[in-house]
C-alpha positions as CSV (number, residue, x, y, z in Angstrom):
1,X,126.3,143.5,173.1
2,X,128.1,140.4,171.4
3,X,125.1,139.8,168.9
4,X,125.7,143.3,166.8
5,X,128.6,142.4,165.5
6,X,127.6,139.5,164.1
7,X,127.6,139.8,160.3
8,X,123.7,138.9,158.9
9,X,125.3,138.5,155.6
10,X,127.4,135.3,157.2
11,X,124.4,134.1,159.0
12,X,122.7,133.8,155.9
13,X,124.9,132.4,153.8
14,X,125.4,129.7,156.3
15,X,122.2,128.6,156.5
16,X,121.7,128.6,153.3
17,X,124.6,126.7,151.9
18,X,123.0,124.0,154.0
19,X,120.4,124.3,152.2
20,X,121.7,124.5,149.3
21,X,124.3,122.1,150.1
22,X,121.5,118.9,150.3
23,X,119.9,120.4,146.8
24,X,123.6,120.0,145.3
25,X,123.8,116.3,146.4
26,X,120.7,115.8,144.0
27,X,123.5,116.9,140.9
28,X,125.6,115.0,139.0
29,X,129.0,116.6,139.1
30,X,130.1,116.8,135.3
31,X,134.4,115.2,134.9
32,X,136.5,117.2,132.5
33,X,135.3,114.6,130.1
34,X,131.7,115.0,130.4
35,X,132.4,118.6,129.2
36,X,134.8,118.4,126.7
37,X,131.5,116.2,124.9
38,X,129.6,118.7,125.1
39,X,131.8,120.3,123.2
40,X,132.7,118.6,120.8
41,X,129.4,115.8,120.1
42,X,127.7,118.7,118.2
43,X,131.0,118.2,115.7
44,X,131.1,115.8,113.1
45,X,135.1,116.4,112.4
46,X,138.1,115.4,114.5
47,X,139.5,118.5,116.0
48,X,142.3,118.9,118.1
49,X,140.9,120.0,121.9
50,X,144.2,120.6,123.1
51,X,143.8,123.7,123.5
52,X,140.8,123.8,125.7
53,X,141.6,120.8,128.2
54,X,144.5,122.3,129.1
55,X,143.0,125.2,129.7
56,X,140.2,122.9,132.2
57,X,142.9,119.9,133.4
58,X,145.5,123.4,134.3
59,X,142.4,124.0,136.7
60,X,141.2,120.8,137.9
61,X,144.1,120.9,139.4
62,X,144.6,124.5,140.3
63,X,141.4,125.9,141.0
64,X,140.2,129.0,140.3
65,X,139.4,131.1,143.5
66,X,136.4,132.9,142.6
67,X,137.8,135.9,144.6
68,X,140.6,137.0,142.3
69,X,139.1,136.0,138.8
70,X,139.7,138.1,135.9
71,X,137.5,138.4,133.1
72,X,139.9,136.8,131.6
73,X,140.1,133.3,133.6
74,X,136.4,132.9,133.8
75,X,136.4,132.8,130.2
76,X,138.6,130.2,129.9
77,X,136.2,127.6,131.3
78,X,134.1,127.9,128.3
79,X,131.2,127.1,130.5
80,X,130.2,130.2,131.6
81,X,128.1,132.7,129.2
82,X,129.3,136.4,128.9
83,X,125.7,137.7,131.2
84,X,127.4,134.7,133.8
85,X,130.5,136.2,134.2
86,X,129.6,140.2,134.2
87,X,126.9,139.1,137.0
88,X,129.6,137.3,138.9
89,X,132.3,139.9,138.7
90,X,129.5,142.5,140.0
91,X,128.4,140.5,142.5
92,X,132.0,140.1,144.1
93,X,132.7,144.0,143.1
94,X,129.8,144.7,145.0
95,X,129.1,142.2,148.1
96,X,132.9,141.7,148.8
97,X,134.3,138.2,148.6
98,X,132.7,135.2,148.7
99,X,132.9,132.9,151.4
100,X,131.2,129.9,150.5
101,X,131.1,128.2,146.6
102,X,127.7,127.6,147.7
103,X,127.1,131.8,147.5
104,X,127.0,131.5,143.3
105,X,123.3,130.2,144.2
106,X,123.0,134.4,145.1
107,X,124.2,135.4,141.8
108,X,121.6,136.5,139.3
109,X,121.9,134.3,136.2
110,X,123.3,131.1,137.7
111,X,121.0,127.6,138.1
112,X,122.2,124.6,139.9
113,X,123.4,122.8,137.1
114,X,125.6,126.2,135.6
115,X,127.5,125.7,139.3
116,X,127.7,121.9,139.3
117,X,129.0,122.6,136.1
118,X,131.8,125.0,137.2
119,X,132.5,123.1,140.2
120,X,134.9,121.1,139.8
121,X,137.6,124.0,138.3
122,X,136.9,126.8,140.8
123,X,137.3,127.5,144.8
124,X,136.9,130.0,147.1
125,X,139.8,131.8,149.1
126,X,140.9,134.4,150.5
127,X,143.1,137.1,148.7
128,X,146.3,137.1,149.5
129,X,148.5,139.4,151.2
130,X,152.1,138.5,148.5
131,X,151.6,137.4,145.3
132,X,154.2,138.4,143.5
133,X,156.2,136.0,141.5
134,X,159.5,134.9,143.1
135,X,161.8,132.8,141.2
136,X,162.3,130.7,144.6
137,X,159.1,129.5,144.8
138,X,158.9,129.2,140.9
139,X,162.2,126.8,141.6
140,X,160.1,124.7,144.2
141,X,157.0,124.8,143.7
142,X,157.1,124.4,139.9
143,X,155.1,121.1,138.7
144,X,157.0,119.2,136.1
145,X,155.5,116.1,133.9
146,X,157.1,113.8,131.4
147,X,154.6,112.3,128.9
148,X,155.7,109.0,126.7
149,X,152.9,107.1,124.5
150,X,152.7,104.7,121.6
151,X,150.2,103.7,119.6
152,X,149.2,101.1,116.7
153,X,147.0,99.7,114.5
154,X,147.0,95.5,114.5
155,X,146.3,94.7,111.8
156,X,148.4,94.7,108.5
157,X,148.1,97.7,106.6
158,X,148.3,97.5,102.6
159,X,151.0,99.9,102.9
160,X,153.6,98.2,105.5
161,X,152.9,94.6,103.5
162,X,155.5,93.1,101.0
163,X,156.3,94.1,98.2
164,X,159.4,93.3,95.7
165,X,162.1,96.0,94.5
166,X,161.0,96.2,91.1
167,X,157.6,97.2,92.2
168,X,158.7,99.7,94.9
169,X,161.1,101.4,92.5
170,X,158.1,101.5,89.6
171,X,155.9,102.9,92.2
172,X,158.1,104.3,95.1
173,X,154.6,105.8,97.0
174,X,152.7,102.6,97.1
175,X,154.9,101.9,100.6
176,X,155.5,103.5,103.2
177,X,158.9,104.5,104.8
178,X,158.6,104.0,108.2
179,X,157.2,101.8,111.0
180,X,153.4,100.9,111.4
181,X,153.5,102.8,115.0
182,X,152.7,106.4,116.4
183,X,155.1,107.7,119.2
184,X,154.3,110.9,121.1
185,X,156.6,112.5,123.9
186,X,155.8,116.0,125.9
187,X,157.7,117.3,128.6
188,X,155.7,120.3,130.4
189,X,156.3,122.4,133.2
190,X,154.3,124.9,134.8
191,X,154.0,127.3,138.0
192,X,151.2,128.4,138.8
193,X,150.3,130.6,136.4
194,X,153.1,132.7,136.2
195,X,155.2,130.3,134.0
196,X,155.0,127.4,131.4
197,X,157.5,125.3,129.4
198,X,157.8,122.4,127.7
199,X,158.4,120.7,124.2
200,X,156.8,118.4,122.1
201,X,157.5,115.6,120.1
202,X,156.1,113.0,117.3
203,X,156.0,110.7,115.0
204,X,153.2,109.6,112.7
205,X,152.4,106.2,111.8
206,X,154.3,105.4,109.0
207,X,156.8,108.0,109.0
208,X,160.5,106.9,109.9
209,X,162.5,107.4,113.0
210,X,165.8,107.7,113.8
211,X,166.4,106.6,109.7
212,X,166.3,107.6,106.5
213,X,165.0,111.5,106.3
214,X,164.8,111.8,110.5
215,X,167.9,110.6,111.0
216,X,167.2,113.2,114.3
217,X,164.3,110.8,115.5
218,X,161.0,112.2,115.4
219,X,159.1,113.7,112.3
220,X,157.9,117.0,114.1
221,X,159.2,119.1,117.4
222,X,157.9,121.8,119.6
223,X,159.6,123.6,122.3
224,X,157.7,127.0,124.2
225,X,158.2,129.1,126.9
226,X,155.4,131.4,128.2
227,X,155.7,134.1,131.2
228,X,152.7,136.1,133.0
229,X,152.0,139.0,135.2
230,X,155.4,140.4,135.8
231,X,154.6,144.2,136.3
232,X,153.7,146.1,133.2
233,X,154.3,142.7,130.6
234,X,151.7,141.1,130.7
235,X,152.6,138.1,128.8
236,X,155.7,137.0,127.0
237,X,156.2,134.0,124.6
238,X,159.2,132.4,123.4
239,X,159.1,129.6,120.6
240,X,156.0,128.1,119.1
241,X,152.9,129.7,120.3
242,X,149.2,130.5,119.3
243,X,147.8,134.1,118.6
244,X,143.9,134.4,118.9
245,X,142.5,138.0,118.7
246,X,138.7,139.8,118.0
247,X,136.6,137.0,116.6
248,X,138.7,135.1,114.3
249,X,138.1,137.1,111.0
250,X,142.3,138.1,110.9
251,X,143.7,135.8,113.4
252,X,142.9,133.0,115.4
253,X,145.4,130.3,115.1
254,X,143.5,127.4,117.2
255,X,140.6,125.3,116.8
256,X,137.3,127.2,116.2
257,X,134.0,126.5,118.4
258,X,131.2,126.5,116.1
259,X,127.5,125.7,116.8
260,X,127.1,123.9,120.2
261,X,124.7,122.8,122.8
262,X,126.4,125.8,124.6
263,X,124.3,128.3,122.1
264,X,124.8,131.6,124.3
265,X,128.3,131.4,123.9
266,X,129.2,132.6,119.9
267,X,131.1,134.8,121.0
268,X,134.7,133.8,121.1
269,X,137.3,134.0,123.8
270,X,139.9,135.5,122.8
271,X,143.6,134.8,124.6
272,X,145.7,136.4,122.6
273,X,149.0,134.9,122.4
274,X,149.6,131.8,124.3
275,X,151.9,128.9,124.3
276,X,151.4,125.8,121.9
277,X,151.9,122.1,122.8
278,X,150.0,120.3,121.2
279,X,151.0,117.9,117.6
280,X,148.5,120.0,114.6
281,X,151.8,120.9,112.7
282,X,150.4,123.9,111.0
283,X,148.0,125.6,113.6
284,X,150.8,127.5,115.3
285,X,153.3,129.5,115.0
286,X,156.8,129.7,115.7
287,X,159.3,132.9,117.0
288,X,158.0,135.5,119.7
289,X,155.8,137.5,120.8
290,X,155.2,139.8,123.9
291,X,152.0,141.9,125.2
292,X,152.7,144.2,127.7
293,X,149.4,146.1,129.4
294,X,149.7,150.0,130.3
295,X,146.4,151.4,132.5
296,X,143.6,150.2,130.4
297,X,145.9,149.0,127.0
298,X,146.9,145.9,126.0
299,X,149.7,146.0,123.3
300,X,151.1,143.0,121.4
301,X,153.5,142.5,118.8
302,X,154.5,139.2,117.7
303,X,157.0,137.7,114.9
304,X,156.9,134.0,113.4
305,X,159.2,132.5,110.8
306,X,159.0,128.6,110.2
307,X,159.0,126.4,106.9
308,X,155.4,124.6,106.2
309,X,154.8,122.4,103.9
310,X,153.3,122.7,100.2
311,X,152.6,121.1,96.8
312,X,155.7,122.5,94.6
313,X,154.8,123.3,90.8
314,X,157.5,124.6,89.2
315,X,161.2,124.6,90.7
316,X,164.9,124.7,89.6
317,X,167.5,123.0,91.4
318,X,168.2,125.5,93.9
319,X,164.7,127.3,94.2
320,X,161.0,127.0,94.1
321,X,160.0,129.8,91.9
322,X,156.0,128.4,92.9
323,X,153.8,126.0,94.7
324,X,149.8,124.9,93.9
325,X,148.7,124.6,97.5
326,X,149.8,124.4,101.2
327,X,149.3,120.9,102.8
328,X,148.2,120.4,106.2
329,X,148.0,116.9,106.6
330,X,151.3,116.8,108.9
331,X,152.4,113.6,107.7
332,X,155.3,112.6,105.9
333,X,155.3,108.9,105.3
334,X,155.8,108.4,101.6
335,X,158.2,110.0,99.0
336,X,155.8,112.7,97.7
337,X,155.4,114.3,100.7
338,X,158.6,114.1,101.9
339,X,159.2,116.1,99.0
340,X,156.5,118.7,100.1
341,X,157.8,118.9,103.6
342,X,159.4,122.2,104.4
343,X,159.5,123.4,100.9
344,X,158.6,127.1,101.5
345,X,159.5,129.8,104.1
346,X,156.2,131.4,106.0
347,X,157.0,134.6,107.5
348,X,154.0,136.6,110.3
349,X,154.2,139.6,112.2
350,X,151.1,141.3,113.9
351,X,150.5,142.9,116.5
352,X,147.3,143.9,118.4
353,X,145.8,146.9,120.6
354,X,142.8,146.6,122.4
355,X,141.7,149.5,125.3
356,X,139.3,147.9,128.5
357,X,136.9,149.4,130.4
358,X,135.1,148.0,132.7
359,X,131.8,148.2,130.3
360,X,133.6,148.3,127.4
361,X,136.5,146.7,125.3
362,X,137.4,147.8,121.3
363,X,140.6,146.2,119.5
364,X,142.5,146.9,116.4
365,X,144.3,143.5,115.2
366,X,146.7,143.6,111.9
367,X,148.6,140.8,110.4
368,X,151.4,141.0,107.5
369,X,152.0,137.0,106.1
370,X,154.7,136.7,103.3
371,X,155.7,133.1,101.8
372,X,158.9,132.3,99.9
373,X,157.3,131.3,96.8
374,X,154.1,132.4,95.1
375,X,151.3,130.5,96.0
376,X,149.5,129.5,92.1
377,X,146.4,127.7,91.9
378,X,144.3,126.2,89.4
379,X,143.2,128.5,86.8
380,X,139.3,127.1,87.6
381,X,136.3,129.4,88.3
382,X,136.2,128.1,92.2
383,X,139.4,129.8,93.0
384,X,139.2,133.2,91.2
385,X,138.8,134.9,94.6
386,X,140.8,132.6,96.3
387,X,144.3,134.3,97.5
388,X,147.3,134.1,95.3
389,X,150.7,135.2,95.2
390,X,153.3,135.5,98.3
391,X,152.1,138.1,100.3
392,X,149.0,139.5,102.1
393,X,148.2,142.1,105.3
394,X,144.6,141.7,107.2
395,X,143.3,144.6,109.4
396,X,140.1,144.1,111.5
397,X,138.2,146.0,114.2
398,X,137.0,144.0,117.1
399,X,135.2,145.6,119.6
400,X,132.2,144.0,122.7
401,X,130.1,146.5,125.4
402,X,127.2,145.8,127.4
403,X,124.3,147.9,129.3
404,X,122.1,146.1,131.6
405,X,120.8,142.6,130.1
406,X,122.3,143.5,126.7
407,X,125.7,142.2,125.4
408,X,127.1,143.3,121.8
409,X,130.2,142.3,120.1
410,X,131.6,141.9,116.8
411,X,134.9,142.8,114.4
412,X,135.1,144.1,111.5
413,X,138.2,142.6,108.5
414,X,139.8,143.5,105.5
415,X,141.7,142.2,103.1
416,X,144.7,144.1,100.9
417,X,143.2,142.9,98.1
418,X,139.7,145.4,99.3
419,X,137.7,142.3,100.2
420,X,136.0,142.5,103.8
421,X,134.5,140.8,106.3
422,X,131.9,141.3,108.6
423,X,130.6,139.3,112.4
424,X,128.3,141.4,114.8
425,X,126.0,139.5,117.7
426,X,124.1,140.2,120.3
427,X,123.2,138.2,123.4
428,X,120.0,139.4,125.5
429,X,119.1,138.1,129.0
430,X,115.4,138.3,128.6
431,X,114.6,137.2,131.9
432,X,116.0,134.7,134.7
433,X,114.9,132.0,132.6
434,X,115.1,133.4,129.3
435,X,118.3,133.5,127.2
436,X,118.6,134.2,123.5
437,X,121.4,134.8,121.1
438,X,121.6,136.8,117.3
439,X,124.4,136.8,115.4
440,X,124.9,138.0,111.4
441,X,128.0,137.6,109.6
442,X,129.1,138.1,105.5
443,X,132.6,137.5,104.4
444,X,132.9,138.4,100.9
445,X,133.8,136.1,98.1
446,X,137.7,137.8,97.6
447,X,138.3,138.0,101.4
448,X,140.8,136.1,101.9
449,X,142.3,136.0,105.0
450,X,144.9,132.3,105.7
451,X,144.6,132.4,109.2
452,X,141.2,133.3,110.3
453,X,138.7,130.7,111.9
454,X,135.4,133.2,112.5
455,X,132.2,131.1,113.1
456,X,130.7,130.2,109.7
457,X,129.1,127.2,108.1
458,X,131.6,126.6,105.6
459,X,135.7,126.1,106.5
460,X,137.5,129.4,105.5
461,X,135.8,133.5,106.5
462,X,134.9,133.8,103.0
463,X,131.5,133.3,100.5
464,X,129.4,133.1,103.1
465,X,126.4,134.5,104.9
466,X,125.3,133.7,107.5
467,X,122.3,134.1,110.4
468,X,122.5,132.8,113.8
469,X,119.9,132.8,116.6
470,X,120.0,130.8,119.5
471,X,117.3,130.1,122.5
472,X,118.2,128.6,126.5
473,X,115.1,128.3,128.3
474,X,114.7,127.0,132.2
475,X,111.2,126.9,132.2
476,X,110.6,124.6,135.6
477,X,113.2,122.5,137.6
478,X,115.3,120.4,136.6
479,X,114.3,120.9,132.7
480,X,116.4,123.0,130.9
481,X,115.7,123.3,126.7
482,X,118.5,124.6,124.1
483,X,117.8,125.3,120.5
484,X,119.2,126.9,117.4
485,X,118.4,128.0,113.9
486,X,121.1,128.8,111.4
487,X,120.5,130.2,107.7
488,X,123.9,130.5,105.0
489,X,124.1,131.1,101.4
490,X,127.0,131.3,99.3
491,X,127.1,133.9,96.8
492,X,130.2,132.2,95.1
493,X,130.9,128.8,93.9
494,X,132.6,125.6,96.3
495,X,134.1,122.4,95.6
496,X,131.1,120.5,94.8
497,X,128.8,123.1,94.4
498,X,129.0,124.8,91.2
499,X,126.8,126.9,91.9
500,X,125.6,129.9,94.2
501,X,123.7,127.7,97.0
502,X,121.5,128.6,100.5
503,X,121.0,125.6,103.6
504,X,120.0,126.3,106.6
505,X,120.3,124.0,109.9
506,X,118.4,123.3,113.2
507,X,119.1,122.2,116.2
508,X,117.0,122.1,119.3
509,X,118.2,119.3,122.8
510,X,115.7,119.0,126.1
511,X,118.3,118.5,129.1
512,X,116.1,117.1,132.5
513,X,118.0,115.9,135.4
514,X,115.1,114.6,137.8
515,X,117.0,112.9,140.4
516,X,120.4,112.4,142.4
517,X,123.3,111.3,139.6
518,X,120.5,110.8,137.0
519,X,120.4,113.1,133.3
520,X,119.2,112.6,130.2
521,X,118.8,114.7,126.6
522,X,117.2,114.5,123.9
523,X,118.9,116.3,120.6
524,X,117.1,116.5,117.1
525,X,119.2,118.1,114.8
526,X,118.5,118.8,111.0
527,X,120.7,120.1,108.3
528,X,119.1,121.0,104.4
529,X,121.7,122.4,102.3
530,X,122.4,122.8,98.3
531,X,124.9,120.6,96.1
532,X,126.1,119.0,93.1
533,X,123.2,116.6,91.8
534,X,126.0,114.0,90.5
535,X,129.9,113.4,90.9
536,X,130.8,113.8,87.3
537,X,133.2,116.4,86.3
538,X,131.6,119.7,84.3
539,X,129.0,121.7,85.6
540,X,126.5,120.2,87.4
541,X,122.7,121.4,88.4
542,X,121.9,121.9,92.1
543,X,119.8,119.5,94.3
544,X,118.5,119.8,97.8
545,X,120.5,117.1,100.8
546,X,119.2,116.8,104.2
547,X,120.7,115.8,107.0
548,X,118.2,114.7,110.3
549,X,119.1,112.8,113.1
550,X,117.5,112.0,116.8
551,X,119.9,111.6,119.8
552,X,118.8,110.0,123.4
553,X,121.1,110.1,126.0
554,X,121.4,109.0,129.3
555,X,123.9,109.2,131.9
556,X,123.7,107.4,135.7
557,X,125.9,107.3,138.8
558,X,125.0,104.0,140.7
559,X,126.8,104.5,143.6
560,X,130.8,106.1,144.3
561,X,132.3,103.5,142.3
562,X,130.0,102.9,139.2
563,X,128.8,105.0,136.4
564,X,126.5,104.4,133.5
565,X,125.9,105.6,129.9
566,X,123.5,104.7,126.8
567,X,122.6,106.5,123.9
568,X,120.6,106.2,120.9
569,X,120.9,107.9,117.5
570,X,119.3,107.6,114.5
571,X,120.6,109.3,111.0
572,X,118.8,110.2,108.1
573,X,120.3,111.3,104.9
574,X,118.1,112.5,102.3
575,X,119.3,114.1,98.1
576,X,116.7,115.1,95.8
577,X,114.5,112.2,94.6
578,X,116.8,109.7,95.7
579,X,116.0,106.7,98.2
580,X,116.6,107.7,101.4
581,X,119.4,106.3,103.6
582,X,118.9,105.3,106.8
583,X,121.4,104.3,110.0
584,X,121.5,104.3,113.7
585,X,124.0,103.5,116.6
586,X,123.2,102.0,119.8
587,X,126.2,102.2,122.9
588,X,126.4,102.0,127.2
589,X,129.3,103.1,128.7
590,X,130.3,101.7,132.0
591,X,133.1,103.9,134.0
592,X,134.1,101.4,137.4
593,X,136.7,103.7,140.2
594,X,138.4,100.6,142.0
595,X,137.7,101.3,145.9
596,X,140.4,99.7,147.3
597,X,143.8,100.5,144.6
598,X,144.4,103.6,142.2
599,X,142.7,101.9,138.7
600,X,139.8,103.2,137.3
601,X,138.3,101.5,133.8
602,X,135.9,102.3,131.5
603,X,134.7,100.6,128.2
604,X,132.2,101.0,125.2
605,X,130.1,98.7,123.1
606,X,128.4,99.6,120.7
607,X,126.6,98.3,117.3
608,X,125.4,100.1,114.5
609,X,124.1,100.0,110.6
610,X,123.8,102.4,108.1
611,X,122.6,102.2,104.6
612,X,125.7,104.3,103.4
613,X,128.3,106.8,104.6
614,X,126.4,109.8,104.0
615,X,123.8,108.2,107.0
616,X,127.3,108.2,109.3
617,X,127.0,109.1,113.0
618,X,129.7,110.4,114.6
619,X,130.1,109.9,118.9
620,X,132.9,111.2,121.3
621,X,135.2,108.8,122.9
622,X,136.6,108.4,126.3
623,X,140.4,108.2,125.4
624,X,143.8,108.5,126.7
625,X,145.0,112.8,128.3
626,X,145.2,114.6,125.3
627,X,144.0,111.6,122.8
628,X,141.0,112.6,120.9
629,X,138.6,110.3,119.0
630,X,135.6,111.7,117.6
631,X,134.9,108.3,114.5
632,X,132.3,107.8,112.4
633,X,130.1,104.5,112.8
634,X,129.2,103.4,109.3
635,X,128.3,99.9,107.2
636,X,127.0,97.1,109.8
637,X,129.0,96.1,112.9
638,X,130.2,96.5,116.4
639,X,132.7,98.7,118.1
640,X,134.5,97.8,121.6
641,X,137.0,99.5,123.3
642,X,138.5,100.0,126.8
643,X,140.3,102.5,129.4
644,X,142.4,101.6,132.2
645,X,144.6,104.1,134.3
646,X,146.3,102.6,136.9
647,X,148.6,105.4,139.5
648,X,151.8,104.6,141.5
649,X,151.5,106.8,144.2
650,X,151.3,111.1,143.6
651,X,154.3,110.1,141.2
652,X,153.3,108.2,137.5
653,X,150.3,107.5,136.4
654,X,149.9,104.7,133.2
655,X,147.2,104.3,130.5
656,X,146.1,101.1,128.8
657,X,143.5,101.6,126.0
658,X,142.0,98.9,123.4
659,X,139.7,99.6,120.6
660,X,138.6,97.3,118.2
661,X,136.3,97.6,115.3
662,X,134.0,95.0,113.3
663,X,132.2,94.7,110.0
664,X,129.7,92.3,109.4
665,X,129.4,92.9,105.7
666,X,132.7,93.7,103.9
667,X,135.9,92.4,104.3
668,X,138.0,95.3,103.2
669,X,138.5,98.5,105.7
670,X,139.6,102.1,104.0
671,X,141.2,102.2,100.6
672,X,144.7,103.2,99.4
673,X,147.6,102.6,101.9
674,X,145.5,102.2,104.7
675,X,143.2,99.5,103.8
676,X,143.2,96.4,105.8
677,X,142.3,93.1,104.3
678,X,140.0,92.5,106.6
679,X,136.1,93.1,108.5
680,X,137.8,93.8,112.2
681,X,140.2,97.2,113.2
682,X,141.8,97.1,116.2
683,X,144.1,100.0,117.9
684,X,146.4,99.5,121.0
685,X,147.8,102.8,123.0
686,X,149.7,103.1,126.0
687,X,150.2,106.2,127.7
688,X,153.2,106.8,131.1
689,X,153.1,110.3,132.5
690,X,155.7,111.3,135.2
691,X,155.5,114.0,137.4
692,X,157.6,115.6,139.7
């Protein structure tokens, strides 16, 4: 009979999908920028998010087919935790190909909120019979993009103001050598996830352009080629690339996400070798590398050799004997910075062997780096255990395994001088509504790893011990609670801390999405640690420093064209017995997509007031594609910006951004060469993208 051939699963899924579709429409689908802000919103610093942005933007334009996705593919989304990745892969293995995106509701561990977050980046398709790489397809269907960007601070800064020849001769570093505008250009090509190549070039503000020390144009050039999944070759990289392995105790040449609202995503998702196409002039390697897959083994080897900036300490006419520090700003706009540019050579040789099993994996990473001159730091107690000399080696063993609702991970590492570092963590799914994470870290004060970027409170992966706990709750429909507590110790002195010290911080956030296209959260964050009591030179006693912030944020979509965001945030800063400093910031965001023309617009108006810079408040800002802004709001005033994007068919996009900060309580902004004699600072950015 005919009804016997009907698949019961299909019928159930159709009915369930109809039900779920209605419920899903009640949720606001987040944009790529929303997810970046979620990750960046807990960070009080400017971080290069290009790598994360490129991964998400790739999946936004080429949605990931969940029926063929690997664990590595799913981890690039940076949204799903370990349990969700494992649960999804197990579901497809047991049930077969998914028939609808709404079938995710049947996967254990996925809430409606989780589904809406990944919805823009994934799809459900059948498995192609022939997915082999073909050169003719790459040539015909590859994606080409060209970016051109310019930006400039409109007010005159001291570094660009007129000065007499005699004064400049007496003080050559008192003025910038180049123009005040910043230029950026980029070409990128990709064919699916098989081939990537491109180049990037940048001139920072104040740097010369086709003149002086930059007769060849831009100050920084970068190029890359990456080929994936050709036979046993998993990856080949040529030119500039990144290397990320384990938990970052040995090697992680990229941004290191630490404490974020994603309290379960504390395990780093290593991607091995990957192309580099950003403009940070330091966190990349230049050379070649490859990863091959043989049965369950991934075997990686790479070589890098490039010049790096350094503060020259001792030199002769033809040789640099030693340097006192490495320069990481990437700026070459005054004579003293140009002298330090490409001062010494850096050679890096490394590799990794990883064994992959269905339930566990273990990897061994080794790296040796050698400099053409000795690094000799000042003889101070603070520098006693830091790396000096011209060569070092790091070796680390990382692991990950799980069973049931438990997942364990970690890495143990050692440097050539015998310094050790350990990081071990656990994720536990206690119930569908309750998940828990914990991580312990201990980094010896003499552990030396120049390319480490592990989970830590301080910069660097040494001189720190800590214990982190995270909790995620889904108590009732529409509600989510996330929290973490991190306590840490510094066994040796640090910059600004003249004795062994400790501290802790905690975070709690309650999210509520009560209705269609409406979501809000309340966030509390507190940090307390020991610092020097005074800024005077010499040995100083320590005192408690406390920084407490409260934030309320609401997002809502009025219709298909208009979305709004509001935020109120307060800050309280207290040090020792001193009187507390207070601050607040309020902003209104408006997003508008025009119905009949390919134009989108967003703007912000913010007012702020803080008693001091210590009580500053950071807020992520919308920007043009591949540009990021997380400024500090401090003093008293207002800030306004707007972004315009106009698309000319499918082949060209134009962005325009204007931002201005007005200070009502000062007539000088910043200091040194960037000082503005006035109470406003304005910046304009223009970007063009051509797609072929």
